[in-house]
C-alpha positions as CSV (number, residue, x, y, z in Angstrom):
1,M,65.3,135.9,-48.6
2,G,67.3,134.1,-51.3
3,Q,65.1,130.9,-50.9
4,A,61.9,132.9,-51.1
5,S,63.2,134.7,-54.2
6,S,64.2,131.4,-55.8
7,A,60.7,130.0,-55.1
8,A,59.1,133.1,-56.6
9,D,61.2,132.7,-59.8
10,G,60.1,129.0,-60.1
11,Y,56.4,129.8,-59.9
12,K,56.3,133.0,-62.0
13,A,54.1,131.2,-64.6
14,L,51.3,131.1,-62.0
15,D,51.0,134.9,-62.4
16,M,49.5,134.2,-65.9
17,L,46.5,132.5,-64.3
18,A,43.2,134.2,-63.6
19,T,42.6,131.8,-60.7
20,S,44.1,132.7,-57.3
21,V,47.0,130.3,-56.4
22,A,49.3,130.0,-53.4
23,V,52.3,127.6,-53.0
24,V,52.8,126.7,-49.3
25,R,54.7,124.3,-47.1
26,D,52.8,121.6,-45.3
27,D,52.9,123.7,-42.1
28,G,51.0,126.5,-43.9
29,T,53.9,128.9,-44.5
30,V,53.5,130.8,-47.8
31,L,56.3,130.4,-50.4
32,F,54.5,132.2,-53.3
33,V,51.2,133.8,-54.2
34,N,50.2,134.8,-57.7
35,A,48.9,138.2,-58.8
36,A,45.3,137.0,-58.8
37,L,45.6,136.1,-55.1
38,E,47.2,139.5,-54.3
39,D,44.2,141.2,-55.9
40,A,41.7,138.9,-54.1
41,R,43.2,139.5,-50.7
42,G,44.0,143.2,-51.2
43,I,47.5,142.5,-49.7
44,S,50.8,142.5,-51.5
45,R,52.7,139.3,-52.0
46,R,55.7,140.8,-50.0
47,V,53.4,140.7,-46.9
48,L,51.8,137.3,-47.7
49,V,55.0,135.4,-48.4
50,G,56.2,133.9,-45.1
51,S,52.8,134.3,-43.5
52,H,50.6,131.5,-42.2
53,F,48.2,130.8,-45.1
54,P,45.4,129.2,-43.0
55,D,45.0,132.6,-41.3
56,S,43.8,133.9,-44.7
57,F,40.5,132.1,-44.1
58,S,37.6,132.6,-41.6
59,Q,38.1,129.0,-40.4
60,P,41.9,128.3,-40.5
61,A,41.5,124.7,-39.1
62,H,40.0,123.4,-42.4
63,L,43.1,124.3,-44.4
64,R,45.5,123.1,-41.6
65,T,43.8,119.7,-41.7
66,A,43.9,119.6,-45.6
67,L,47.6,120.5,-45.6
68,A,48.3,117.8,-43.1
69,G,46.5,115.2,-45.2
70,A,48.3,116.3,-48.3
71,G,51.6,116.1,-46.6
72,D,50.9,112.5,-45.6
73,R,49.8,111.8,-49.2
74,E,46.3,110.7,-48.1
75,F,44.7,112.0,-51.3
76,A,45.6,113.3,-54.7
77,A,43.6,116.5,-54.2
78,L,41.2,117.8,-51.6
79,R,38.4,120.2,-52.3
80,Y,36.1,122.1,-49.9
81,D,34.2,125.5,-49.6
82,A,35.6,128.3,-47.5
83,W,35.5,132.1,-46.9
84,L,38.7,134.0,-47.9
85,L,39.4,137.1,-45.8
86,R,40.0,140.3,-47.7
87,M,41.5,143.6,-46.7
88,G,38.7,146.3,-46.3
89,R,36.1,144.1,-48.0
90,D,33.6,141.3,-47.0
91,P,35.0,137.7,-47.0
92,L,34.8,136.0,-50.4
93,P,33.2,132.5,-50.8
94,V,35.7,130.3,-52.6
95,Y,36.2,126.7,-53.7
96,V,39.5,125.5,-52.3
97,I,41.6,122.8,-54.1
98,V,44.7,121.5,-52.2
99,T,47.1,119.5,-54.4
100,P,50.4,118.0,-53.1
101,T,53.4,118.2,-55.4
102,E,56.3,115.8,-55.8
103,G,58.3,118.0,-53.3
104,P,57.4,119.3,-49.9
105,E,55.2,122.1,-51.3
106,M,51.4,122.2,-51.7
107,V,49.5,124.1,-54.3
108,V,46.3,125.8,-53.0
109,E,44.0,127.0,-55.7
110,L,41.0,129.2,-55.0
111,Q,38.1,129.6,-57.3
112,P,35.2,132.0,-56.6
113,L,32.3,129.7,-55.6
114,E,30.1,131.3,-58.3
115,Q,32.6,130.2,-60.9
116,Q,32.7,126.7,-59.6
117,T,28.8,126.5,-59.4
118,R,28.6,127.7,-63.0
119,K,31.1,125.1,-64.2
120,D,29.2,122.4,-62.4
121,R,25.9,123.7,-64.0
122,E,27.5,123.8,-67.5
123,E,28.7,120.2,-67.1
124,R,25.3,119.0,-65.9
125,L,23.5,120.8,-68.7
126,A,25.9,119.3,-71.3
127,E,25.3,115.8,-70.0
128,L,21.5,116.4,-70.0
129,A,21.6,117.8,-73.5
130,Q,23.5,114.7,-74.8
131,A,21.1,112.4,-73.0
132,N,18.1,114.4,-74.3
133,K,19.4,114.2,-77.8
134,E,19.8,110.5,-77.7
135,L,16.4,110.0,-76.1
136,I,14.6,112.3,-78.6
137,R,16.3,110.6,-81.6
138,N,15.4,107.1,-80.5
139,L,11.9,108.0,-79.4
140,A,11.2,109.8,-82.6
141,H,12.3,106.8,-84.7
142,E,10.2,104.5,-82.5
143,I,7.1,106.7,-83.0
144,K,7.6,107.2,-86.7
145,N,6.9,103.7,-88.0
146,P,3.7,102.8,-86.1
147,L,2.4,106.4,-86.9
148,G,2.6,105.7,-90.6
149,G,0.8,102.4,-90.1
150,I,-2.0,104.1,-88.1
151,R,-2.5,106.8,-90.8
152,G,-2.5,104.2,-93.6
153,A,-5.0,102.0,-91.8
154,A,-7.3,105.1,-91.2
155,Q,-7.1,105.9,-95.0
156,L,-8.0,102.3,-96.0
157,L,-10.8,102.2,-93.5
158,E,-12.2,105.5,-94.8
159,M,-12.3,104.1,-98.3
160,E,-14.6,101.3,-97.1
161,M,-17.1,103.6,-95.4
162,D,-20.3,105.0,-96.8
163,S,-21.2,107.0,-93.7
164,A,-20.1,110.6,-93.7
165,E,-20.4,110.6,-89.9
166,L,-17.9,107.7,-89.6
167,T,-15.6,109.3,-92.2
168,E,-15.3,112.3,-89.9
169,Y,-13.8,110.1,-87.3
170,T,-11.2,108.7,-89.7
171,Q,-10.3,112.2,-90.7
172,V,-9.6,113.1,-87.0
173,I,-7.2,110.1,-86.9
174,I,-5.5,111.2,-90.1
175,R,-5.1,114.8,-89.0
176,E,-3.7,113.9,-85.6
177,A,-1.3,111.4,-87.2
178,D,-0.1,114.2,-89.5
179,R,0.3,116.5,-86.5
180,L,2.4,114.0,-84.7
181,Q,4.4,113.3,-87.8
182,S,5.2,117.0,-88.1
183,L,6.3,117.0,-84.4
184,V,8.6,113.9,-85.1
185,D,10.1,115.6,-88.1
186,R,10.9,118.7,-86.0
187,L,12.5,116.5,-83.4
188,L,14.7,114.8,-86.0
189,A,15.5,118.0,-88.0
190,P,18.8,118.8,-86.3
191,H,20.1,115.2,-86.9
192,R,19.0,115.0,-90.5
193,R,20.4,118.2,-92.0
194,P,24.1,118.2,-92.7
195,H,26.3,120.7,-90.8
196,V,27.1,123.2,-93.6
197,V,30.2,125.2,-92.6
198,G,31.0,128.7,-94.0
199,D,32.0,132.2,-92.9
200,V,29.4,133.5,-90.4
201,N,28.8,137.2,-89.7
202,I,26.7,137.2,-86.5
203,H,25.3,140.7,-87.2
204,E,23.9,139.5,-90.5
205,V,22.2,136.7,-88.5
206,C,20.8,139.3,-86.0
207,E,19.5,141.5,-88.8
208,R,17.7,138.7,-90.5
209,V,16.0,137.8,-87.3
210,R,15.2,141.4,-86.5
211,S,13.5,141.8,-89.9
212,L,11.4,138.7,-89.3
213,M,10.3,139.9,-85.8
214,L,9.3,143.3,-87.0
215,A,7.4,141.8,-89.9
216,E,5.5,139.5,-87.5
217,F,5.0,142.2,-84.9
218,P,4.9,145.5,-86.8
219,K,3.3,147.5,-84.0
220,G,4.2,147.9,-80.3
221,L,7.6,146.3,-80.6
222,T,11.0,148.2,-80.5
223,V,14.1,146.2,-81.5
224,V,17.3,147.7,-80.2
225,Q,20.6,146.9,-82.0
226,D,23.6,147.1,-79.7
227,Y,26.4,145.7,-81.8
228,D,30.2,145.5,-81.4
229,T,31.1,145.8,-85.0
230,S,34.7,144.7,-84.4
231,I,33.6,141.0,-83.9
232,P,35.2,138.9,-86.6
233,E,33.6,136.4,-88.8
234,F,33.9,132.8,-87.7
235,R,33.4,129.4,-89.3
236,G,30.0,127.9,-88.7
237,D,26.6,127.0,-90.1
238,S,24.7,130.3,-90.6
239,E,21.4,128.6,-91.2
240,Q,21.6,126.8,-87.9
241,L,22.6,129.9,-86.0
242,N,19.9,131.9,-87.7
243,Q,17.3,129.3,-86.5
244,A,18.7,129.3,-83.0
245,V,18.5,133.1,-82.7
246,L,15.1,133.1,-84.3
247,N,13.8,130.6,-81.9
248,I,15.0,132.6,-78.9
249,A,13.7,135.9,-80.3
250,H,10.3,134.4,-81.3
251,N,9.9,133.0,-77.8
252,A,10.7,136.4,-76.4
253,C,8.2,138.1,-78.6
254,Q,5.5,135.6,-77.6
255,A,6.2,136.4,-73.9
256,L,6.0,140.1,-74.7
257,G,2.4,139.8,-75.9
258,E,0.9,142.1,-73.2
259,R,3.7,144.7,-73.6
260,I,3.3,144.6,-77.4
261,A,-0.4,145.4,-76.9
262,Q,0.6,148.3,-74.7
263,G,3.2,149.5,-77.2
264,D,6.2,149.4,-74.9
265,A,7.8,146.0,-75.7
266,I,11.6,146.0,-76.2
267,L,13.7,143.3,-77.7
268,T,17.5,143.9,-77.7
269,F,20.2,142.2,-79.7
270,R,23.6,142.9,-78.0
271,T,27.0,141.5,-79.2
272,R,30.2,141.6,-77.3
273,V,33.6,139.9,-77.3
274,A,34.3,137.9,-74.1
275,R,38.0,137.4,-73.3
276,Q,39.5,134.4,-71.5
277,S,36.1,132.8,-71.2
278,T,35.6,129.3,-69.9
279,F,32.6,127.2,-70.9
280,G,32.1,123.7,-72.1
281,R,35.1,122.5,-70.0
282,Q,37.4,124.6,-72.1
283,R,39.0,128.1,-71.8
284,Y,38.8,130.3,-74.9
285,R,41.0,133.4,-75.6
286,L,38.1,135.0,-77.4
287,A,34.4,134.2,-77.6
288,L,31.3,135.7,-79.1
289,E,28.7,136.9,-76.5
290,L,25.3,137.4,-78.1
291,H,22.5,138.5,-75.8
292,V,18.8,138.4,-76.7
293,I,17.1,140.5,-74.1
294,D,13.4,141.3,-73.5
295,N,11.5,143.3,-71.0
296,G,8.7,140.7,-70.6
297,P,7.3,139.0,-67.5
298,G,10.3,136.5,-67.3
299,V,10.5,132.8,-67.3
300,P,8.1,131.1,-64.9
301,D,9.8,129.8,-61.8
302,S,8.2,126.4,-62.3
303,I,10.2,125.8,-65.5
304,K,13.4,127.9,-65.0
305,D,15.6,124.8,-64.5
306,R,14.0,122.9,-67.4
307,I,13.5,125.5,-70.2
308,F,16.0,123.7,-72.5
309,F,14.3,120.3,-72.0
310,P,12.2,119.1,-75.0
311,L,8.4,119.6,-74.8
312,V,8.7,122.1,-71.9
313,S,6.9,125.3,-72.7
314,G,5.7,128.3,-70.6
315,R,3.2,129.2,-73.2
316,E,-0.2,127.5,-73.8
317,G,-0.1,125.8,-77.1
318,G,3.7,126.0,-77.4
319,S,5.6,122.9,-78.6
320,G,8.5,123.2,-76.2
321,L,11.0,122.6,-79.0
322,G,12.3,126.0,-79.8
323,L,14.9,126.3,-77.1
324,T,15.8,122.6,-77.3
325,L,16.7,123.1,-81.0
326,A,18.5,126.3,-80.3
327,Q,20.6,124.6,-77.7
328,T,21.4,121.8,-80.1
329,F,22.4,124.1,-82.9
330,V,24.6,126.3,-80.7
331,G,26.1,123.1,-79.1
332,Q,27.1,122.0,-82.6
333,H,29.3,125.1,-82.7
334,H,31.0,124.1,-79.4
335,G,28.9,126.9,-77.8
336,L,26.6,127.3,-74.9
337,I,23.3,129.1,-74.1
338,E,22.6,130.6,-70.6
339,C,19.5,132.3,-69.3
340,D,19.1,134.9,-66.6
341,S,15.5,135.9,-66.0
342,Q,13.5,138.0,-63.7
343,P,10.3,140.0,-64.2
344,G,11.1,142.8,-66.6
345,H,14.4,141.5,-67.8
346,T,15.1,138.1,-69.5
347,D,18.6,137.7,-71.0
348,F,19.4,134.7,-73.2
349,K,23.2,134.7,-73.7
350,I,24.8,132.6,-76.5
351,L,28.6,131.9,-76.2
352,I,30.5,130.7,-79.2
353,P,34.3,130.4,-79.5
354,L,36.0,132.9,-81.9
355,P,39.2,132.3,-83.9
């Protein structure tokens, strides 16, 4: 009992973690479990300490093998998926991380599989966003110079022509060159404009966007304000965030076309404080959660995984830049945009760290 009590005292800091953690011997005997693991199992630590930890899983052999490998120092850490048994509830899918310590103990960390999947997705999206940013910037610069030459040549050619019919062709070239120039300017916009930092009130941003949406769609659209007014101001670029929220809301209203015609379109702005939130590979004590929700048809399945990619649009005639720019602007605030969509409910969630 004294040895178990001493181990518990040494690992008390693990009770502060939201992740389930057990400290075990290489034979699987439990020396300590933190409060999160108690909650996950539905069993008190007094019962768990001294038990055989592999028996906490639907397939105990996997953990026994992992502990044996850790004991022989065959790896720095071993990871695998498993099912954690729970008292009175269905087994929980978890991501298991077994890490040897300098002593005879092993640390076994359990993350809900959904949490690990989300973390992997965030990292993948961050890498893609960075790659897209570099690609867009380089491509836009490569297009810009020859585009100016094409337009200038068309203008000079037009000056030499007497035929109105032929002039019409040069005008087509000039108009299309101008259209492409406008597209290039929009691609380069986030990288040209300096990041102007000041105090941002997110509800002022939401209200500006709400006014613009009601001005553009005065009939058939209801805008719901569901605000947590306790959210503090934070340092950021209000114009960039205004543009990000505007792009998301405008996309939503475009998707709500049929419901607006029917008179039952709903756009909701919801703000909340997220506590102990992890995104962008960091954990934040407080974060802003801004939801832009619509009751439209949802994001088409064919582009769900690519909606933040440049030039990907679910609407005919759309540029496919609105969400790309929104993601860039939010990313410059160390934030993240997530999308959860099904017919009748599409929720774009913006997460930004709070002081």
